C-alpha positions as a Markdown table, in Angstrom:
| # | Residue | x | y | z |
|---|---|---|---|---|
| 1 | Met | 77.3 | -59.9 | -48.9 |
| 2 | Ala | 76.7 | -56.3 | -49.4 |
| 3 | Thr | 79.6 | -54.3 | -50.7 |
| 4 | Lys | 80.5 | -50.9 | -49.4 |
| 5 | Lys | 80.5 | -48.1 | -52.3 |
| 6 | Lys | 83.7 | -46.4 | -52.7 |
| 7 | Asp | 82.7 | -43.1 | -51.0 |
| 8 | Ala | 80.0 | -44.6 | -48.6 |
| 9 | Trp | 81.1 | -43.4 | -45.2 |
| 10 | Thr | 80.3 | -45.2 | -42.0 |
| 11 | Lys | 78.6 | -43.2 | -39.0 |
| 12 | Glu | 82.0 | -43.2 | -37.2 |
| 13 | Glu | 83.7 | -41.9 | -40.3 |
| 14 | Glu | 81.0 | -39.1 | -40.6 |
| 15 | Ala | 81.6 | -38.1 | -37.0 |
| 16 | Val | 85.2 | -37.8 | -37.5 |
| 17 | Phe | 84.8 | -35.7 | -40.6 |
| 18 | Ala | 82.3 | -33.5 | -38.8 |
| 19 | Ala | 84.8 | -33.0 | -35.9 |
| 20 | Phe | 87.3 | -31.8 | -38.3 |
| 21 | Gly | 84.9 | -29.7 | -40.4 |
| 22 | Ile | 85.3 | -31.8 | -43.5 |
| 23 | Gly | 82.4 | -31.2 | -45.9 |
| 24 | Ala | 80.7 | -33.9 | -48.0 |
| 25 | Gly | 82.2 | -32.4 | -51.2 |
| 26 | Glu | 85.8 | -32.8 | -50.0 |
| 27 | Val | 86.0 | -36.4 | -51.1 |
| 28 | Gly | 89.8 | -36.4 | -51.7 |
| 29 | Leu | 90.4 | -35.2 | -48.1 |
| 30 | Arg | 87.9 | -37.7 | -46.8 |
| 31 | Arg | 89.6 | -40.6 | -48.5 |
| 32 | Phe | 93.0 | -39.3 | -47.1 |
| 33 | Ile | 91.7 | -39.1 | -43.6 |
| 34 | Ser | 89.9 | -42.7 | -43.9 |
| 35 | Gly | 93.2 | -44.2 | -45.1 |
| 36 | Gln | 95.3 | -42.5 | -42.5 |
| 37 | Arg | 92.9 | -43.9 | -39.7 |
| 38 | Lys | 93.4 | -47.3 | -41.1 |
| 39 | Ile | 97.1 | -46.9 | -41.0 |
| 40 | Asn | 97.0 | -45.5 | -37.5 |
| 41 | Gly | 94.9 | -48.5 | -36.4 |
| 42 | Arg | 97.3 | -51.0 | -37.9 |
| 43 | Leu | 100.4 | -49.3 | -36.3 |
| 44 | Tyr | 98.5 | -49.2 | -32.9 |
| 45 | Ala | 97.8 | -52.9 | -33.1 |
| 46 | Ala | 101.4 | -53.7 | -34.1 |
| 47 | Ile | 102.9 | -51.7 | -31.3 |
| 48 | Glu | 100.4 | -53.2 | -28.7 |
| 49 | Leu | 101.5 | -56.6 | -29.8 |
| 50 | Ile | 105.2 | -55.7 | -29.4 |
| 51 | Leu | 104.6 | -54.4 | -25.8 |
| 52 | Asp | 102.6 | -57.4 | -25.0 |
| 53 | Ser | 105.4 | -59.7 | -26.2 |
| 54 | Leu | 107.8 | -58.3 | -23.7 |
| 55 | Pro | 108.2 | -59.8 | -20.3 |
| 56 | Lys | 106.2 | -58.0 | -17.6 |
| 57 | Glu | 109.1 | -58.4 | -15.2 |
| 58 | His | 112.8 | -58.8 | -15.9 |
| 59 | Ser | 114.5 | -61.9 | -14.7 |
| 60 | Lys | 117.3 | -64.2 | -15.9 |
| 61 | Thr | 114.5 | -66.7 | -17.4 |
| 62 | Ser | 112.4 | -63.9 | -19.0 |
| 63 | Thr | 111.5 | -64.5 | -22.5 |
| 64 | Leu | 109.8 | -62.8 | -25.4 |
| 65 | Asp | 106.6 | -63.9 | -26.8 |
| 66 | Phe | 107.7 | -64.6 | -30.4 |
| 67 | Lys | 104.3 | -65.5 | -31.7 |
| 68 | Lys | 103.0 | -62.0 | -30.8 |
| 69 | Leu | 106.1 | -60.5 | -32.4 |
| 70 | Ala | 105.5 | -62.3 | -35.6 |
| 71 | Thr | 101.9 | -61.2 | -35.6 |
| 72 | Ala | 103.1 | -57.7 | -35.1 |
| 73 | Glu | 105.5 | -58.0 | -38.0 |
| 74 | Lys | 102.8 | -59.2 | -40.3 |
| 75 | Ile | 100.3 | -56.3 | -39.4 |
| 76 | Asn | 103.2 | -53.9 | -39.8 |
| 77 | Asp | 104.2 | -55.3 | -43.2 |
| 78 | Gly | 100.6 | -54.4 | -44.3 |
| 79 | Val | 100.9 | -50.8 | -43.3 |
| 80 | Pro | 102.7 | -49.3 | -46.3 |
| 81 | Gly | 100.4 | -50.9 | -48.9 |
| 82 | Pro | 100.6 | -50.1 | -52.6 |
| 83 | Pro | 100.8 | -46.5 | -53.9 |
| 84 | Pro | 99.4 | -44.1 | -53.2 |
| 85 | Gly | 99.6 | -45.6 | -49.8 |
| 86 | Cys | 102.5 | -45.0 | -47.4 |
| 87 | Asp | 106.0 | -44.7 | -48.9 |
| 88 | Lys | 109.0 | -45.8 | -46.9 |
| 89 | Thr | 111.5 | -44.5 | -49.5 |
| 90 | Gly | 114.2 | -42.7 | -47.7 |
| 91 | Leu | 113.6 | -44.1 | -44.3 |
| 92 | Pro | 116.6 | -45.7 | -42.7 |
| 93 | Gly | 116.8 | -49.4 | -43.3 |
| 94 | Ser | 114.4 | -49.4 | -46.3 |
| 95 | Gly | 116.9 | -50.5 | -48.7 |
């Protein structure tokens, strides 16, 4: 299996960098943008699962899809990541 070099960017990433005017020499900014896009994708996936777990119509027998909620929680737990990733220090409920 081929491994991706640390700063080898995909065509999609190159298009994003071009759209923001980020040059090839701005490696730190490119890494930041790439990481943020991954975080955003995980958050989007988790939010979609949460919304999908809710009943489509309210009734006395409506129930949540707890399997989807558990999957959303697993995805969300992976968002912070180790430093220098996200830092939830100072956020309400973070301990």
